[in-house]
C-alpha positions as CSV (number, residue, x, y, z in Angstrom):
1,X,0.0,0.0,0.0
2,X,1.4,3.4,-1.0
3,X,2.2,5.9,1.7
4,X,0.5,9.3,1.6
5,X,2.6,11.7,-0.4
6,X,4.5,14.4,1.4
7,X,3.6,17.9,0.1
8,X,6.3,20.6,0.3
9,X,5.4,23.5,2.6
10,X,5.6,26.0,-0.2
11,X,3.3,24.1,-2.6
12,X,0.1,25.9,-1.7
13,X,1.8,29.3,-2.1
14,X,3.2,28.3,-5.5
15,X,-0.2,26.9,-6.7
16,X,-2.0,30.1,-5.6
17,X,0.5,32.2,-7.5
18,X,0.1,30.1,-10.7
19,X,-3.7,30.4,-10.4
20,X,-3.4,34.2,-9.7
21,X,-1.8,34.8,-13.1
22,X,-4.5,32.8,-14.9
23,X,-3.0,29.3,-14.8
24,X,-5.1,26.2,-14.2
25,X,-3.5,23.8,-11.8
26,X,-4.1,20.1,-11.0
27,X,-2.4,18.6,-7.9
28,X,-0.6,15.4,-8.9
29,X,1.3,14.9,-5.7
30,X,-0.6,11.8,-4.8
31,X,0.1,10.0,-8.1
32,X,3.5,8.8,-7.0
33,X,6.0,6.9,-9.2
34,X,8.1,10.1,-9.6
35,X,5.2,12.1,-11.2
36,X,5.6,15.9,-10.8
37,X,3.7,17.6,-8.0
38,X,1.4,19.7,-10.2
39,X,0.3,20.2,-13.8
40,X,-0.2,23.8,-14.8
41,X,-1.9,25.0,-18.0
42,X,-1.0,28.5,-19.0
43,X,-1.7,30.2,-22.3
44,X,-2.3,27.0,-24.1
45,X,0.7,25.1,-22.8
46,X,0.9,22.4,-20.2
47,X,3.8,22.6,-17.6
48,X,4.7,19.6,-15.4
49,X,6.1,21.2,-12.3
50,X,8.1,19.5,-9.5
51,X,8.0,21.7,-6.4
52,X,10.9,21.6,-3.9
53,X,11.0,23.5,-0.6
54,X,13.9,26.0,-0.9
55,X,14.0,26.3,2.9
56,X,15.2,22.7,3.3
57,X,18.9,21.7,3.2
58,X,20.1,21.2,-0.4
59,X,20.4,17.5,0.1
60,X,16.7,17.4,1.0
61,X,15.8,19.2,-2.2
62,X,17.3,16.7,-4.6
63,X,15.0,14.7,-6.8
64,X,14.3,11.2,-5.5
65,X,15.4,8.3,-7.7
66,X,11.8,7.8,-8.9
67,X,11.6,11.6,-9.8
68,X,15.0,11.5,-11.6
69,X,13.8,8.5,-13.7
70,X,10.5,10.2,-14.5
71,X,12.3,13.4,-15.6
72,X,14.7,11.4,-17.7
73,X,12.0,9.5,-19.5
74,X,9.4,12.3,-19.8
75,X,9.2,13.5,-23.4
76,X,7.4,16.8,-22.6
77,X,8.2,20.0,-20.7
78,X,9.1,19.5,-17.0
79,X,10.6,21.8,-14.5
80,X,11.7,22.0,-10.9
81,X,11.0,25.1,-8.9
82,X,11.6,26.2,-5.3
83,X,9.9,29.7,-5.2
84,X,6.9,31.5,-6.6
85,X,9.3,33.6,-8.8
86,X,10.8,30.4,-10.3
87,X,7.4,29.0,-11.0
88,X,6.1,32.1,-12.7
89,X,9.3,32.3,-14.8
90,X,9.0,28.6,-15.7
91,X,5.6,29.1,-17.3
92,X,6.5,32.4,-18.9
93,X,4.3,34.6,-16.7
94,X,7.2,36.9,-15.8
95,X,10.6,37.4,-17.4
């Protein structure tokens, strides 16, 4: 049986910011198997977004082995963000 997914402390803040600029966001954190935390649709493009907590030690912000494998095999756009600013830049909402 799969354990409940841990959600980073900054995920709700980042999701709120993505929605505030007009993005639609689906929480995927419970999917597991290295799947990114959220899927954000913005201006006709889908962004797979892995959220890491920038307040944690660098070693705690690394991708898990499952996440690394998912990222390596994914043939679409995928990004890792730690802050609201990084998330907004990743989707092109700010430069």
